[in-house]
All heavy atoms as a GROMACS GRO file, in nm:
protein
  623
    1ALA      N    1   1.554  -0.300  -0.198
    1ALA     CA    2   1.477  -0.189  -0.144
    1ALA      C    3   1.390  -0.129  -0.255
    1ALA      O    4   1.430  -0.125  -0.371
    1ALA     CB    5   1.569  -0.084  -0.088
    2TYR      N    6   1.272  -0.086  -0.218
    2TYR     CA    7   1.177  -0.025  -0.312
    2TYR      C    8   1.158   0.123  -0.278
    2TYR      O    9   1.150   0.159  -0.162
    2TYR     CB   10   1.041  -0.095  -0.306
    2TYR     CG   11   1.046  -0.238  -0.352
    2TYR    CD1   12   1.059  -0.342  -0.261
    2TYR    CD2   13   1.038  -0.267  -0.488
    2TYR    CE1   14   1.064  -0.473  -0.304
    2TYR    CE2   15   1.043  -0.399  -0.532
    2TYR     CZ   16   1.056  -0.501  -0.440
    2TYR     OH   17   1.062  -0.630  -0.483
    3THR      N   18   1.148   0.205  -0.381
    3THR     CA   19   1.116   0.346  -0.361
    3THR      C   20   0.970   0.356  -0.320
    3THR      O   21   0.883   0.294  -0.382
    3THR     CB   22   1.141   0.427  -0.490
    3THR    OG1   23   1.279   0.413  -0.527
    3THR    CG2   24   1.108   0.574  -0.470
    4ILE      N   25   0.944   0.430  -0.212
    4ILE     CA   26   0.808   0.446  -0.163
    4ILE      C   27   0.730   0.529  -0.264
    4ILE      O   28   0.770   0.640  -0.298
    4ILE     CB   29   0.806   0.511  -0.024
    4ILE    CG1   30   0.882   0.423   0.076
    4ILE    CG2   31   0.664   0.538   0.023
    4ILE    CD1   32   0.906   0.488   0.209
    5PRO      N   33   0.616   0.477  -0.316
    5PRO     CA   34   0.539   0.553  -0.413
    5PRO      C   35   0.475   0.675  -0.350
    5PRO      O   36   0.456   0.679  -0.229
    5PRO     CB   37   0.434   0.453  -0.462
    5PRO     CG   38   0.425   0.351  -0.356
    5PRO     CD   39   0.558   0.347  -0.287
    6PRO      N   40   0.442   0.775  -0.432
    6PRO     CA   41   0.383   0.897  -0.375
    6PRO      C   42   0.244   0.872  -0.316
    6PRO      O   43   0.170   0.785  -0.360
    6PRO     CB   44   0.373   0.991  -0.495
    6PRO     CG   45   0.379   0.904  -0.615
    6PRO     CD   46   0.456   0.782  -0.575
    7PHE      N   47   0.212   0.950  -0.213
    7PHE     CA   48   0.081   0.949  -0.151
    7PHE      C   49   0.002   1.067  -0.206
    7PHE      O   50   0.059   1.170  -0.242
    7PHE     CB   51   0.094   0.966   0.001
    7PHE     CG   52   0.162   0.853   0.069
    7PHE    CD1   53   0.299   0.857   0.089
    7PHE    CD2   54   0.092   0.743   0.115
    7PHE    CE1   55   0.366   0.753   0.153
    7PHE    CE2   56   0.156   0.640   0.180
    7PHE     CZ   57   0.294   0.645   0.198
    8LYS      N   58  -0.130   1.055  -0.211
    8LYS     CA   59  -0.215   1.165  -0.256
    8LYS      C   60  -0.338   1.170  -0.166
    8LYS      O   61  -0.381   1.068  -0.112
    8LYS     CB   62  -0.260   1.145  -0.400
    8LYS     CG   63  -0.145   1.154  -0.497
    8LYS     CD   64  -0.192   1.145  -0.640
    8LYS     CE   65  -0.072   1.157  -0.732
    8LYS     NZ   66  -0.107   1.157  -0.872
    9LEU      N   67  -0.393   1.289  -0.151
    9LEU     CA   68  -0.521   1.306  -0.084
    9LEU      C   69  -0.626   1.333  -0.190
    9LEU      O   70  -0.601   1.407  -0.286
    9LEU     CB   71  -0.518   1.424   0.013
    9LEU     CG   72  -0.451   1.402   0.148
    9LEU    CD1   73  -0.472   1.526   0.237
    9LEU    CD2   74  -0.503   1.280   0.219
   10ILE      N   75  -0.743   1.273  -0.174
   10ILE     CA   76  -0.855   1.292  -0.267
   10ILE      C   77  -0.968   1.356  -0.186
   10ILE      O   78  -1.008   1.303  -0.083
   10ILE     CB   79  -0.904   1.157  -0.324
   10ILE    CG1   80  -0.788   1.072  -0.377
   10ILE    CG2   81  -1.011   1.180  -0.432
   10ILE    CD1   82  -0.714   1.129  -0.493
   11ASP      N   83  -1.020   1.471  -0.234
   11ASP     CA   84  -1.131   1.533  -0.161
   11ASP      C   85  -1.265   1.482  -0.214
   11ASP      O   86  -1.270   1.399  -0.305
   11ASP     CB   87  -1.123   1.686  -0.163
   11ASP     CG   88  -1.152   1.750  -0.297
   11ASP    OD1   89  -1.204   1.684  -0.389
   11ASP    OD2   90  -1.122   1.871  -0.311
   12GLN      N   91  -1.374   1.531  -0.156
   12GLN     CA   92  -1.508   1.482  -0.192
   12GLN      C   93  -1.546   1.512  -0.335
   12GLN      O   94  -1.640   1.454  -0.389
   12GLN     CB   95  -1.614   1.536  -0.094
   12GLN     CG   96  -1.639   1.684  -0.102
   12GLN     CD   97  -1.556   1.766  -0.003
   12GLN    OE1   98  -1.452   1.723   0.044
   12GLN    NE2   99  -1.604   1.884   0.029
   13ASN      N  100  -1.474   1.605  -0.402
   13ASN     CA  101  -1.499   1.636  -0.543
   13ASN      C  102  -1.402   1.564  -0.635
   13ASN      O  103  -1.391   1.597  -0.753
   13ASN     CB  104  -1.491   1.787  -0.565
   13ASN     CG  105  -1.595   1.861  -0.485
   13ASN    OD1  106  -1.710   1.819  -0.476
   13ASN    ND2  107  -1.556   1.971  -0.422
   14ASN      N  108  -1.327   1.469  -0.581
   14ASN     CA  109  -1.227   1.390  -0.653
   14ASN      C  110  -1.105   1.471  -0.698
   14ASN      O  111  -1.032   1.427  -0.787
   14ASN     CB  112  -1.288   1.312  -0.769
   14ASN     CG  113  -1.376   1.200  -0.722
   14ASN    OD1  114  -1.345   1.133  -0.623
   14ASN    ND2  115  -1.487   1.181  -0.788
   15ALA      N  116  -1.082   1.588  -0.638
   15ALA     CA  117  -0.960   1.663  -0.665
   15ALA      C  118  -0.845   1.593  -0.591
   15ALA      O  119  -0.862   1.548  -0.479
   15ALA     CB  120  -0.972   1.807  -0.618
   16GLU      N  121  -0.729   1.582  -0.658
   16GLU     CA  122  -0.613   1.515  -0.599
   16GLU      C  123  -0.511   1.617  -0.554
   16GLU      O  124  -0.480   1.711  -0.625
   16GLU     CB  125  -0.549   1.420  -0.700
   16GLU     CG  126  -0.632   1.300  -0.732
   16GLU     CD  127  -0.556   1.193  -0.811
   16GLU    OE1  128  -0.435   1.208  -0.834
   16GLU    OE2  129  -0.620   1.093  -0.849
   17TYR      N  130  -0.456   1.596  -0.434
   17TYR     CA  131  -0.353   1.682  -0.377
   17TYR      C  132  -0.228   1.600  -0.352
   17TYR      O  133  -0.235   1.492  -0.295
   17TYR     CB  134  -0.401   1.742  -0.245
   17TYR     CG  135  -0.526   1.825  -0.257
   17TYR    CD1  136  -0.652   1.766  -0.253
   17TYR    CD2  137  -0.519   1.963  -0.275
   17TYR    CE1  138  -0.767   1.842  -0.263
   17TYR    CE2  139  -0.634   2.040  -0.285
   17TYR     CZ  140  -0.756   1.979  -0.280
   17TYR     OH  141  -0.871   2.054  -0.290
   18GLU      N  142  -0.113   1.654  -0.393
   18GLU     CA  143   0.014   1.587  -0.370
   18GLU      C  144   0.072   1.631  -0.236
   18GLU      O  145   0.028   1.730  -0.177
   18GLU     CB  146   0.109   1.620  -0.484
   18GLU     CG  147   0.048   1.582  -0.618
   18GLU     CD  148   0.148   1.527  -0.715
   18GLU    OE1  149   0.269   1.535  -0.688
   18GLU    OE2  150   0.103   1.476  -0.818
   19THR      N  151   0.171   1.560  -0.188
   19THR     CA  152   0.236   1.598  -0.063
   19THR      C  153   0.301   1.734  -0.076
   19THR      O  154   0.335   1.779  -0.186
   19THR     CB  155   0.342   1.494  -0.021
   19THR    OG1  156   0.434   1.476  -0.128
   19THR    CG2  157   0.278   1.361   0.014
   20SER      N  158   0.318   1.799   0.038
   20SER     CA  159   0.377   1.934   0.040
   20SER      C  160   0.522   1.930  -0.007
   20SER      O  161   0.597   1.839   0.027
   20SER     CB  162   0.372   1.989   0.183
   20SER     OG  163   0.444   2.109   0.191
   21SER      N  164   0.560   2.028  -0.086
   21SER     CA  165   0.699   2.037  -0.135
   21SER      C  166   0.794   2.073  -0.021
   21SER      O  167   0.915   2.058  -0.032
   21SER     CB  168   0.710   2.140  -0.246
   21SER     OG  169   0.672   2.268  -0.199
   22LYS      N  170   0.740   2.118   0.092
   22LYS     CA  171   0.822   2.155   0.208
   22LYS      C  172   0.834   2.040   0.308
   22LYS      O  173   0.901   2.053   0.410
   22LYS     CB  174   0.762   2.276   0.277
   22LYS     CG  175   0.759   2.399   0.188
   22LYS     CD  176   0.690   2.513   0.257
   22LYS     CE  177   0.678   2.631   0.158
   22LYS     NZ  178   0.603   2.741   0.216
   23ALA      N  179   0.772   1.927   0.279
   23ALA     CA  180   0.769   1.816   0.374
   23ALA      C  181   0.908   1.759   0.401
   23ALA      O  182   0.934   1.708   0.511
   23ALA     CB  183   0.678   1.706   0.322
   24TRP      N  184   0.997   1.765   0.308
   24TRP     CA  185   1.131   1.708   0.326
   24TRP      C  186   1.203   1.768   0.447
   24TRP      O  187   1.289   1.703   0.508
   24TRP     CB  188   1.217   1.728   0.201
   24TRP     CG  189   1.243   1.873   0.172
   24TRP    CD1  190   1.168   1.957   0.095
   24TRP    CD2  191   1.350   1.953   0.223
   24TRP    NE1  192   1.220   2.082   0.095
   24TRP    CE2  193   1.334   2.084   0.172
   24TRP    CE3  194   1.458   1.927   0.306
   24TRP    CZ2  195   1.421   2.187   0.204
   24TRP    CZ3  196   1.545   2.032   0.336
   24TRP    CH2  197   1.526   2.160   0.285
   25ALA      N  198   1.168   1.889   0.485
   25ALA     CA  199   1.236   1.958   0.596
   25ALA      C  200   1.181   1.918   0.732
   25ALA      O  201   1.241   1.949   0.835
   25ALA     CB  202   1.226   2.108   0.578
   26ALA      N  203   1.067   1.851   0.737
   26ALA     CA  204   1.005   1.814   0.863
   26ALA      C  205   1.064   1.683   0.916
   26ALA      O  206   1.071   1.584   0.843
   26ALA     CB  207   0.854   1.800   0.847
   27GLU      N  208   1.104   1.684   1.041
   27GLU     CA  209   1.161   1.564   1.101
   27GLU      C  210   1.056   1.453   1.107
   27GLU      O  211   0.942   1.476   1.146
   27GLU     CB  212   1.209   1.595   1.242
   27GLU     CG  213   1.280   1.480   1.308
   27GLU     CD  214   1.334   1.515   1.445
   27GLU    OE1  215   1.360   1.633   1.472
   27GLU    OE2  216   1.349   1.421   1.525
   28GLY      N  217   1.093   1.334   1.062
   28GLY     CA  218   1.003   1.220   1.067
   28GLY      C  219   0.911   1.207   0.948
   28GLY      O  220   0.823   1.123   0.947
   29SER      N  221   0.931   1.289   0.843
   29SER     CA  222   0.843   1.279   0.726
   29SER      C  223   0.904   1.185   0.622
   29SER      O  224   1.023   1.160   0.621
   29SER     CB  225   0.819   1.417   0.663
   29SER     OG  226   0.939   1.466   0.607
   30ILE      N  227   0.818   1.134   0.535
   30ILE     CA  228   0.862   1.048   0.425
   30ILE      C  229   0.901   1.137   0.308
   30ILE      O  230   0.822   1.222   0.266
   30ILE     CB  231   0.749   0.952   0.382
   30ILE    CG1  232   0.720   0.853   0.493
   30ILE    CG2  233   0.787   0.878   0.254
   30ILE    CD1  234   0.606   0.759   0.463
   31GLY      N  235   1.020   1.117   0.258
   31GLY     CA  236   1.068   1.196   0.145
   31GLY      C  237   1.025   1.138   0.012
   31GLY      O  238   0.982   1.022   0.003
   32LEU      N  239   1.040   1.216  -0.092
   32LEU     CA  240   0.996   1.176  -0.226
   32LEU      C  241   1.065   1.050  -0.276
   32LEU      O  242   1.004   0.965  -0.339
   32LEU     CB  243   1.022   1.292  -0.324
   32LEU     CG  244   0.980   1.269  -0.468
   32LEU    CD1  245   0.829   1.243  -0.476
   32LEU    CD2  246   1.017   1.388  -0.553
   33LEU      N  247   1.194   1.034  -0.245
   33LEU     CA  248   1.267   0.918  -0.296
   33LEU      C  249   1.312   0.823  -0.186
   33LEU      O  250   1.405   0.747  -0.205
   33LEU     CB  251   1.387   0.967  -0.376
   33LEU     CG  252   1.352   1.050  -0.500
   33LEU    CD1  253   1.478   1.102  -0.567
   33LEU    CD2  254   1.268   0.971  -0.599
   34ASP      N  255   1.244   0.825  -0.069
   34ASP     CA  256   1.280   0.731   0.037
   34ASP      C  257   1.257   0.589  -0.010
   34ASP      O  258   1.170   0.563  -0.094
   34ASP     CB  259   1.197   0.758   0.163
   34ASP     CG  260   1.252   0.870   0.247
   34ASP    OD1  261   1.363   0.919   0.217
   34ASP    OD2  262   1.185   0.909   0.344
   35LYS      N  263   1.335   0.497   0.048
   35LYS     CA  264   1.322   0.357   0.012
   35LYS      C  265   1.284   0.275   0.134
   35LYS      O  266   1.307   0.316   0.248
   35LYS     CB  267   1.454   0.306  -0.046
   35LYS     CG  268   1.486   0.372  -0.178
   35LYS     CD  269   1.609   0.310  -0.241
   35LYS     CE  270   1.637   0.380  -0.370
   35LYS     NZ  271   1.634   0.294  -0.484
   36LEU      N  272   1.226   0.160   0.108
   36LEU     CA  273   1.185   0.069   0.213
   36LEU      C  274   1.221  -0.072   0.171
   36LEU      O  275   1.190  -0.114   0.059
   36LEU     CB  276   1.035   0.082   0.237
   36LEU     CG  277   0.976   0.010   0.356
   36LEU    CD1  278   1.037   0.062   0.487
   36LEU    CD2  279   0.826   0.029   0.360
   37ASN      N  280   1.287  -0.146   0.260
   37ASN     CA  281   1.324  -0.284   0.230
   37ASN      C  282   1.205  -0.376   0.250
   37ASN      O  283   1.120  -0.350   0.337
   37ASN     CB  284   1.439  -0.328   0.321
   37ASN     CG  285   1.570  -0.266   0.278
   37ASN    OD1  286   1.605  -0.265   0.161
   37ASN    ND2  287   1.643  -0.211   0.375
   38PRO      N  288   1.197  -0.485   0.174
   38PRO     CA  289   1.086  -0.580   0.190
   38PRO      C  290   1.080  -0.635   0.331
   38PRO      O  291   1.182  -0.666   0.393
   38PRO     CB  292   1.120  -0.692   0.090
   38PRO     CG  293   1.214  -0.629  -0.006
   38PRO     CD  294   1.291  -0.525   0.070
   39GLY      N  295   0.961  -0.646   0.387
   39GLY     CA  296   0.942  -0.702   0.519
   39GLY      C  297   0.978  -0.609   0.634
   39GLY      O  298   0.976  -0.650   0.749
   40VAL      N  299   1.014  -0.484   0.603
   40VAL     CA  300   1.051  -0.388   0.705
   40VAL      C  301   0.944  -0.279   0.712
   40VAL      O  302   0.906  -0.224   0.609
   40VAL     CB  303   1.189  -0.324   0.674
   40VAL    CG1  304   1.224  -0.218   0.776
   40VAL    CG2  305   1.297  -0.430   0.667
   41SER      N  306   0.897  -0.249   0.832
   41SER     CA  307   0.798  -0.143   0.846
   41SER      C  308   0.867  -0.012   0.879
   41SER      O  309   0.981  -0.010   0.926
   41SER     CB  310   0.695  -0.178   0.951
   41SER     OG  311   0.759  -0.189   1.078
   42LYS      N  312   0.798   0.097   0.854
   42LYS     CA  313   0.852   0.229   0.882
   42LYS      C  314   0.738   0.316   0.928
   42LYS      O  315   0.630   0.315   0.871
   42LYS     CB  316   0.914   0.287   0.754
   42LYS     CG  317   0.978   0.424   0.775
   42LYS     CD  318   1.052   0.468   0.648
   42LYS     CE  319   1.128   0.596   0.676
   42LYS     NZ  320   1.213   0.631   0.564
   43ARG      N  321   0.762   0.394   1.032
   43ARG     CA  322   0.662   0.487   1.083
   43ARG      C  323   0.711   0.627   1.051
   43ARG      O  324   0.823   0.664   1.089
   43ARG     CB  325   0.644   0.466   1.233
   43ARG     CG  326   0.534   0.546   1.290
   43ARG     CD  327   0.520   0.516   1.439
   43ARG     NE  328   0.399   0.577   1.486
   43ARG     CZ  329   0.294   0.511   1.530
   43ARG    NH1  330   0.298   0.381   1.537
   43ARG    NH2  331   0.186   0.575   1.570
   44ALA      N  332   0.627   0.703   0.981
   44ALA     CA  333   0.668   0.838   0.940
   44ALA      C  334   0.544   0.923   0.913
   44ALA      O  335   0.432   0.873   0.916
   44ALA     CB  336   0.754   0.831   0.813
   45TYR      N  337   0.567   1.051   0.888
   45TYR     CA  338   0.460   1.144   0.859
   45TYR      C  339   0.452   1.167   0.707
   45TYR      O  340   0.553   1.171   0.639
   45TYR     CB  341   0.486   1.280   0.924
   45TYR     CG  342   0.485   1.274   1.073
   45TYR    CD1  343   0.605   1.275   1.144
   45TYR    CD2  344   0.366   1.269   1.144
   45TYR    CE1  345   0.604   1.270   1.283
   45TYR    CE2  346   0.367   1.263   1.283
   45TYR     CZ  347   0.485   1.263   1.351
   45TYR     OH  348   0.486   1.258   1.487
   46VAL      N  349   0.329   1.186   0.659
   46VAL     CA  350   0.305   1.230   0.522
   46VAL      C  351   0.237   1.365   0.536
   46VAL      O  352   0.134   1.377   0.601
   46VAL     CB  353   0.214   1.130   0.445
   46VAL    CG1  354   0.191   1.180   0.304
   46VAL    CG2  355   0.274   0.992   0.446
   47ILE      N  356   0.296   1.469   0.478
   47ILE     CA  357   0.249   1.606   0.500
   47ILE      C  358   0.187   1.664   0.373
   47ILE      O  359   0.248   1.660   0.267
   47ILE     CB  360   0.367   1.695   0.548
   47ILE    CG1  361   0.423   1.636   0.678
   47ILE    CG2  362   0.321   1.839   0.566
   47ILE    CD1  363   0.550   1.702   0.725
   48PHE      N  364   0.065   1.717   0.390
   48PHE     CA  365  -0.007   1.779   0.281
   48PHE      C  366  -0.043   1.923   0.319
   48PHE      O  367  -0.063   1.952   0.436
   48PHE     CB  368  -0.138   1.703   0.252
   48PHE     CG  369  -0.118   1.564   0.201
   48PHE    CD1  370  -0.111   1.458   0.289
   48PHE    CD2  371  -0.108   1.539   0.065
   48PHE    CE1  372  -0.093   1.328   0.243
   48PHE    CE2  373  -0.089   1.410   0.018
   48PHE     CZ  374  -0.082   1.304   0.107
   49ASP      N  375  -0.054   2.010   0.220
   49ASP     CA  376  -0.102   2.146   0.240
   49ASP      C  377  -0.231   2.156   0.161
   49ASP      O  378  -0.230   2.174   0.039
   49ASP     CB  379   0.002   2.246   0.190
   49ASP     CG  380  -0.037   2.389   0.215
   49ASP    OD1  381  -0.128   2.413   0.295
   49ASP    OD2  382   0.023   2.478   0.152
   50VAL      N  383  -0.345   2.140   0.231
   50VAL     CA  384  -0.477   2.135   0.167
   50VAL      C  385  -0.574   2.228   0.238
   50VAL      O  386  -0.555   2.264   0.353
   50VAL     CB  387  -0.532   1.992   0.164
   50VAL    CG1  388  -0.444   1.899   0.082
   50VAL    CG2  389  -0.549   1.937   0.304
   51PRO      N  390  -0.685   2.265   0.169
   51PRO     CA  391  -0.786   2.349   0.232
   51PRO      C  392  -0.855   2.278   0.349
   51PRO      O  393  -0.877   2.157   0.345
   51PRO     CB  394  -0.886   2.375   0.120
   51PRO     CG  395  -0.819   2.338  -0.005
   51PRO     CD  396  -0.714   2.238   0.029
   52GLU      N  397  -0.888   2.355   0.453
   52GLU     CA  398  -0.964   2.300   0.565
   52GLU      C  399  -1.111   2.288   0.526
   52GLU      O  400  -1.156   2.348   0.431
   52GLU     CB  401  -0.952   2.393   0.686
   52GLU     CG  402  -0.815   2.393   0.750
   52GLU     CD  403  -0.813   2.476   0.876
   52GLU    OE1  404  -0.908   2.467   0.956
   52GLU    OE2  405  -0.715   2.550   0.894
   53GLY      N  406  -1.184   2.209   0.604
   53GLY     CA  407  -1.328   2.201   0.586
   53GLY      C  408  -1.373   2.102   0.480
   53GLY      O  409  -1.490   2.100   0.445
   54LYS      N  410  -1.282   2.023   0.428
   54LYS     CA  411  -1.319   1.922   0.328
   54LYS      C  412  -1.296   1.784   0.386
   54LYS      O  413  -1.221   1.767   0.481
   54LYS     CB  414  -1.237   1.938   0.201
   54LYS     CG  415  -1.266   2.065   0.125
   54LYS     CD  416  -1.194   2.064  -0.009
   54LYS     CE  417  -1.231   2.188  -0.089
   54LYS     NZ  418  -1.179   2.180  -0.225
   55GLN      N  419  -1.360   1.685   0.328
   55GLN     CA  420  -1.338   1.545   0.364
   55GLN      C  421  -1.234   1.489   0.269
   55GLN      O  422  -1.240   1.511   0.149
   55GLN     CB  423  -1.468   1.466   0.353
   55GLN     CG  424  -1.573   1.508   0.452
   55GLN     CD  425  -1.540   1.457   0.592
   55GLN    OE1  426  -1.439   1.493   0.651
   55GLN    NE2  427  -1.629   1.378   0.645
   56TYR      N  428  -1.140   1.413   0.323
   56TYR     CA  429  -1.031   1.359   0.241
   56TYR      C  430  -1.018   1.208   0.260
   56TYR      O  431  -1.050   1.154   0.366
   56TYR     CB  432  -0.898   1.424   0.278
   56TYR     CG  433  -0.893   1.571   0.246
   56TYR    CD1  434  -0.914   1.665   0.346
   56TYR    CD2  435  -0.869   1.614   0.117
   56TYR    CE1  436  -0.909   1.801   0.317
   56TYR    CE2  437  -0.864   1.750   0.088
   56TYR     CZ  438  -0.884   1.841   0.187
   56TYR     OH  439  -0.880   1.975   0.158
   57LYS      N  440  -0.967   1.144   0.156
   57LYS     CA  441  -0.926   1.005   0.160
   57LYS      C  442  -0.779   1.002   0.119
   57LYS      O  443  -0.737   1.080   0.034
   57LYS     CB  444  -1.007   0.920   0.061
   57LYS     CG  445  -1.153   0.913   0.097
   57LYS     CD  446  -1.229   0.832  -0.007
   57LYS     CE  447  -1.378   0.836   0.024
   57LYS     NZ  448  -1.455   0.767  -0.079
   58LEU      N  449  -0.702   0.912   0.180
   58LEU     CA  450  -0.563   0.896   0.145
   58LEU      C  451  -0.551   0.789   0.038
   58LEU      O  452  -0.600   0.676   0.055
   58LEU     CB  453  -0.481   0.855   0.269
   58LEU     CG  454  -0.332   0.832   0.246
   58LEU    CD1  455  -0.264   0.962   0.202
   58LEU    CD2  456  -0.269   0.777   0.373
   59LYS      N  457  -0.490   0.823  -0.075
   59LYS     CA  458  -0.471   0.729  -0.185
   59LYS      C  459  -0.332   0.670  -0.175
   59LYS      O  460  -0.232   0.744  -0.176
   59LYS     CB  461  -0.491   0.801  -0.319
   59LYS     CG  462  -0.482   0.711  -0.439
   59LYS     CD  463  -0.510   0.794  -0.564
   59LYS     CE  464  -0.506   0.714  -0.690
   59LYS     NZ  465  -0.532   0.799  -0.807
   60VAL      N  466  -0.322   0.539  -0.162
   60VAL     CA  467  -0.196   0.468  -0.154
   60VAL      C  468  -0.187   0.367  -0.267
   60VAL      O  469  -0.290   0.327  -0.322
   60VAL     CB  470  -0.178   0.398  -0.018
   60VAL    CG1  471  -0.174   0.499   0.096
   60VAL    CG2  472  -0.289   0.298   0.008
   61SER      N  473  -0.065   0.328  -0.300
   61SER     CA  474  -0.050   0.228  -0.406
   61SER      C  475   0.052   0.123  -0.364
   61SER      O  476   0.131   0.144  -0.271
   61SER     CB  477  -0.007   0.294  -0.538
   61SER     OG  478   0.129   0.332  -0.533
   62GLY      N  479   0.051   0.013  -0.436
   62GLY     CA  480   0.142  -0.097  -0.408
   62GLY      C  481   0.279  -0.077  -0.469
   62GLY      O  482   0.366  -0.162  -0.458
   63GLY      N  483   0.300   0.033  -0.536
   63GLY     CA  484   0.428   0.060  -0.601
   63GLY      C  485   0.407   0.116  -0.740
   63GLY      O  486   0.297   0.114  -0.793
   64TYR      N  487   0.515   0.163  -0.798
   64TYR     CA  488   0.505   0.228  -0.928
   64TYR      C  489   0.454   0.135  -1.037
   64TYR      O  490   0.386   0.178  -1.128
   64TYR     CB  491   0.641   0.285  -0.968
   64TYR     CG  492   0.678   0.408  -0.889
   64TYR    CD1  493   0.769   0.401  -0.785
   64TYR    CD2  494   0.620   0.530  -0.916
   64TYR    CE1  495   0.802   0.513  -0.712
   64TYR    CE2  496   0.652   0.643  -0.845
   64TYR     CZ  497   0.744   0.635  -0.743
   64TYR     OH  498   0.774   0.746  -0.671
   65TRP      N  499   0.486   0.008  -1.030
   65TRP     CA  500   0.448  -0.082  -1.138
   65TRP      C  501   0.344  -0.185  -1.098
   65TRP      O  502   0.308  -0.272  -1.175
   65TRP     CB  503   0.573  -0.153  -1.191
   65TRP     CG  504   0.670  -0.056  -1.248
   65TRP    CD1  505   0.666  -0.002  -1.374
   65TRP    CD2  506   0.781   0.004  -1.184
   65TRP    NE1  507   0.768   0.089  -1.390
   65TRP    CE2  508   0.841   0.094  -1.275
   65TRP    CE3  509   0.837  -0.006  -1.057
   65TRP    CZ2  510   0.953   0.171  -1.243
   65TRP    CZ3  511   0.948   0.069  -1.026
   65TRP    CH2  512   1.004   0.156  -1.119
   66SER      N  513   0.290  -0.175  -0.978
   66SER     CA  514   0.196  -0.277  -0.932
   66SER      C  515   0.057  -0.259  -0.991
   66SER      O  516  -0.015  -0.356  -1.011
   66SER     CB  517   0.186  -0.279  -0.780
   66SER     OG  518   0.104  -0.174  -0.734
   67GLY      N  519   0.016  -0.134  -1.013
   67GLY     CA  520  -0.119  -0.108  -1.063
   67GLY      C  521  -0.225  -0.118  -0.955
   67GLY      O  522  -0.343  -0.098  -0.981
   68LYS      N  523  -0.189  -0.151  -0.831
   68LYS     CA  524  -0.285  -0.163  -0.723
   68LYS      C  525  -0.291  -0.032  -0.645
   68LYS      O  526  -0.189   0.028  -0.616
   68LYS     CB  527  -0.246  -0.277  -0.629
   68LYS     CG  528  -0.252  -0.412  -0.695
   68LYS     CD  529  -0.217  -0.520  -0.597
   68LYS     CE  530  -0.221  -0.656  -0.666
   68LYS     NZ  531  -0.188  -0.764  -0.574
   69GLU      N  532  -0.414   0.011  -0.614
   69GLU     CA  533  -0.435   0.132  -0.536
   69GLU      C  534  -0.545   0.107  -0.434
   69GLU      O  535  -0.630   0.020  -0.454
   69GLU     CB  536  -0.477   0.249  -0.627
   69GLU     CG  537  -0.372   0.293  -0.723
   69GLU     CD  538  -0.416   0.408  -0.811
   69GLU    OE1  539  -0.538   0.429  -0.827
   69GLU    OE2  540  -0.328   0.477  -0.863
   70ALA      N  541  -0.544   0.187  -0.328
   70ALA     CA  542  -0.648   0.179  -0.226
   70ALA      C  543  -0.674   0.318  -0.171
   70ALA      O  544  -0.585   0.403  -0.171
   70ALA     CB  545  -0.606   0.084  -0.113
   71LEU      N  546  -0.798   0.341  -0.128
   71LEU     CA  547  -0.835   0.466  -0.063
   71LEU      C  548  -0.862   0.438   0.084
   71LEU      O  549  -0.935   0.344   0.117
   71LEU     CB  550  -0.959   0.525  -0.129
   71LEU     CG  551  -0.941   0.576  -0.271
   71LEU    CD1  552  -1.076   0.620  -0.329
   71LEU    CD2  553  -0.843   0.692  -0.275
   72ILE      N  554  -0.806   0.523   0.170
   72ILE     CA  555  -0.823   0.508   0.314
   72ILE      C  556  -0.903   0.627   0.366
   72ILE      O  557  -0.863   0.742   0.344
   72ILE     CB  558  -0.686   0.501   0.386
   72ILE    CG1  559  -0.605   0.382   0.331
   72ILE    CG2  560  -0.703   0.495   0.536
   72ILE    CD1  561  -0.460   0.383   0.374
   73GLU      N  562  -1.017   0.600   0.429
   73GLU     CA  563  -1.101   0.708   0.487
   73GLU      C  564  -1.025   0.776   0.599
   73GLU      O  565  -0.962   0.710   0.683
   73GLU     CB  566  -1.231   0.649   0.542
   73GLU     CG  567  -1.320   0.587   0.439
   73GLU     CD  568  -1.401   0.687   0.360
   73GLU    OE1  569  -1.422   0.800   0.408
   73GLU    OE2  570  -1.446   0.652   0.252
   74LEU      N  571  -1.028   0.908   0.603
   74LEU     CA  572  -0.963   0.984   0.708
   74LEU      C  573  -1.065   1.061   0.790
   74LEU      O  574  -1.166   1.107   0.736
   74LEU     CB  575  -0.863   1.085   0.646
   74LEU     CG  576  -0.752   1.025   0.561
   74LEU    CD1  577  -0.667   1.137   0.501
   74LEU    CD2  578  -0.664   0.933   0.644
   75SER      N  579  -1.038   1.075   0.917
   75SER     CA  580  -1.122   1.156   1.005
   75SER      C  581  -1.047   1.283   1.039
   75SER      O  582  -0.932   1.278   1.078
   75SER     CB  583  -1.153   1.081   1.134
   75SER     OG  584  -1.220   0.962   1.107
   76PRO      N  585  -1.111   1.400   1.022
   76PRO     CA  586  -1.041   1.525   1.054
   76PRO      C  587  -1.009   1.533   1.202
   76PRO      O  588  -1.087   1.487   1.286
   76PRO     CB  589  -1.139   1.634   1.012
   76PRO     CG  590  -1.270   1.568   0.991
   76PRO     CD  591  -1.247   1.420   0.975
   77LYS      N  592  -0.894   1.589   1.232
   77LYS     CA  593  -0.851   1.606   1.370
   77LYS      C  594  -0.923   1.727   1.428
   77LYS      O  595  -0.931   1.833   1.365
   77LYS     CB  596  -0.701   1.626   1.375
   77LYS     CG  597  -0.646   1.634   1.514
   77LYS     CD  598  -0.496   1.645   1.511
   77LYS     CE  599  -0.440   1.654   1.652
   77LYS     NZ  600  -0.296   1.667   1.652
   78ALA      N  601  -0.976   1.713   1.548
   78ALA     CA  602  -1.047   1.822   1.613
   78ALA      C  603  -0.948   1.931   1.652
   78ALA      O  604  -0.838   1.902   1.698
   78ALA     CB  605  -1.121   1.770   1.736
   79LYS      N  606  -0.987   2.056   1.632
   79LYS     CA  607  -0.904   2.169   1.670
   79LYS      C  608  -0.905   2.184   1.821
   79LYS      O  609  -1.005   2.160   1.887
   79LYS     CB  610  -0.953   2.297   1.605
   79LYS     CG  611  -0.931   2.301   1.457
   79LYS     CD  612  -0.970   2.437   1.403
   79LYS     CE  613  -0.944   2.444   1.255
   79LYS     NZ  614  -0.976   2.575   1.201
   80LYS      N  615  -0.792   2.228   1.875
   80LYS     CA  616  -0.782   2.250   2.019
   80LYS      C  617  -0.813   2.393   2.054
   80LYS      O  618  -0.791   2.483   1.983
   80LYS     CB  619  -0.641   2.216   2.067
   80LYS     CG  620  -0.613   2.068   2.055
   80LYS     CD  621  -0.476   2.038   2.108
   80LYS     CE  622  -0.447   1.889   2.097
   80LYS     NZ  623  -0.317   1.853   2.147
   0.00000   0.00000   0.00000
């Protein structure tokens, strides 16, 4: 099993935001030290506390020692 590396949000000014420190209490969220077995998928929430009105990309990595990273474009959710 591998420890899931941290997720980050990057805004349009390249500021990086870490996941919320309160995320561990939310049902279905990924915790800081959660593990994932090879070949097994997991569906969960990643929770951030960031300013509204900015554009964000999700920064993911292949693991702590892989050196591989990717940015995923995000679309803001429309308010109800």
